[in-house]
C-alpha positions, 0 to 999 in steps of 0.5 A: 819636350819643346818642338824644335824652332825649324823651318817646318816647324814654323811651316806648321805653326798659325801665322798672320800676314799685314804686309803682302802685295799681290802683283809681287807675289805670282808664281813663276809659271802662272806669269809665264802662262798669263804672258802667253794668253795676252801675247806680253811678249817682254818677259826676260825668260819664259824658262820658270826658275830662270825667270824666278832667278831674274825676279829675284836677282833684280829686286837685289839692286839696293834701290827702291826705284829699280825694285819697283821696276820689276812690277812692270812684268807682274801688273802687265799681265793682271789685266783681265778678269780671269787672270785677277780671279786666278791670280788672288786665287793662287794667293790665298792658297799658297799663304794658307799652304805656308801655314798663314790663317789671316791675311791682308794682301794689299793692291793698286787697283789702278794698275789694272785698268789697262785692258778696259775693266773698271776699278769696281770690276777690279776690285770684285774680280780680285775678292772672287779670286781670293774666295775661291782661293780659301776655299780651295785651301780650306778642301786641302785642309788648311784655313784661311781669311784674306782681306783687301787693302786697297792702295793708292800709288801715291805719285799719282792723283787718285788717292780719294777716288780709290779710298772711296773705292775702299770705303764701297766694297769695306763691307765685301772683302776690302779691310783697308786702304794704303798708299804706295809707291816712292816715298821720297818726293811723295810725302803722305800729306800729298794724300791728305783729302783721302785720310780724311776722308777714311777717318769721315767714314770709319774706315781703317788704312795704314800708310808707307812710310820709314822705308826708302825716307826717313823720321819725316815721312813716319812723323806726316804718317803718324801726326797729320795723316792719323795711321793705325799702322806704319807700313815698313817703318824700320827707320823710326830706329834712326830716333833711337840713340844707343850710349857707349855705355849700352843705355837707349834713348828714345827719340819724341817720335820713336817714343809715340809710336812705341808707347802708343802700340802702333804697329810696325808691318816689318819685312826683313827680306825685302828692306835688304833688297832695297838698301834700307837695311844691310843684313838680317842682324843689322836689320833694326828688328832686332832692337825694336822688339826688344824694346818693346814696339809692336813689330810684325813679320812680313813678306811685302813681295815674295816672288822678288824676295824669294821668300814666305812669311816661314822663310821670314820667321826662320831667318829672324829666329837663327839670327836674333835665337827667337823661341816659340814664346817670341814667334808667337809674340809676334803672330799675337802682334799683328793679330792683334793690328788686323782690320777685323772686327773684335770677335773674330780677332779673339776667335782666330788667337783663342781658338787657333794661335795659342793653342797651336803654340801651346803645342810646340812649346809642349 
């Protein structure tokens, strides 16, 4: 008899995470302790439960700009090597405890220079932390591999510099590059030189597109920048027309994204908070999954959204009546889209993911 699809069962199932921001996933207790250590006095509360609620409430504004403002506090306490190592270590342990077997965690190195660290020192500290956390997780019975994605803030002018940093560290824990920050007014092509450099270097990259801004953002990311994946990308649904008789027509861009199998790093809870979607029921995830897009399930910012990978899967399963076949399909979509070499991907699929889901269906 198949195991019921419950939150606890989903936690035990192996999962793959493509879109998770390090500075959006701190433990509230850690924020408080790091703030005390560095003398940061701007936190809205020093009570763990109250602070956790504040982050969720502040992010529930329906505005991406307001949502991004919550990061001022987490970034402020991540300006020393010790803080960076701790945050990365706890990230790996928290994801592993949630059943994540492979994660690509992203961060913007340029945000962590205020305390005097150089970009390469930031990356080295965080890589050290991910390695420590992965080792601690394995000791606790949870195996995880974490790769880093280095983000350039699209409103700044350092994309090429960060792309070069990613290539410099790609054999030491960094698996790719991304641009993050406000979409509106800062199109992907603003960072074109970085993407040209990455392609010339045979380096991987994904691009935030189609979250706060619509189809033109996705079009540029795909057609002009050559992105391998789309961060969020839910606005691709704007290029899908449903007739009164229920028939569906895909526009040229939507058809291209689907037919090429370009992965969509969907983050449902976060999308509700930023106003990109009205509810889980109205989130494009169900439509896109049904039409054969390569959808994946992600957290974006676990602290701000009060979510985990498992809780996102649980909400989607209850909303769209997904079973283990669907959850496995979305997990396979993710592992087949990672910036990891073929042998490692295949080993995770054949030795970890498929056997686990077969057991859950048995």
